[in-house]
N, C-alpha and C positions, 0 to 999 in steps of 0.2 A: 487601793493604797491602803486602806485603814487594815485590810488583811495583813498586809506585808508589814505595815507600822507593828502589829501585834506581834508577829511572828520574830522581827528583827529586835524590839525594845522589850518585848514580854509584858506590855502595859497598853492599856487604852488611850486612845488621843484625847479623850474628853472624860472627865468624871460624872459617874451617873448620877443622876438627881436621889436625893434621899432626904427623908423627913418632910417638911412643908412644900418644897417643890415636886418631890414624887407625886403628894396628895395633890396639888394643882394641875398636875400633867395628866393624872387619872381623871379627875372631874372633867377636864377640858376634852380629852377623849371621850367620856361619856357623853358629855354635850354634842360634840360633832356627830356621835352616832344617833343620838335623838333626834337631832335636826334633820339628818339623814333619814332616818325612818318615818318623821313627820312628813317630810318632803314627799317619799315614796308614797304615802297613804293618801297624801291630800291628791297626787296625781292618778293613783287608783280610784278616788271617788269623783273627780272629774271627767276621767275617762268613761267610769260606767254611767254617769249620768248623761252625759251627751253622746258618746258614742255608741252605747249598747243599748 
């Protein structure tokens, strides 16, 4: 539906983030990536210690 709205109205449904909100979104995504990487590393440590 979003692509249809862009074609018909020639505008986006929402305003893209700018300024502080864009920086906060970027930092939030970096934090999510860091936690995911940490979780995978901890899983690697546990499996290498107990399974191998």
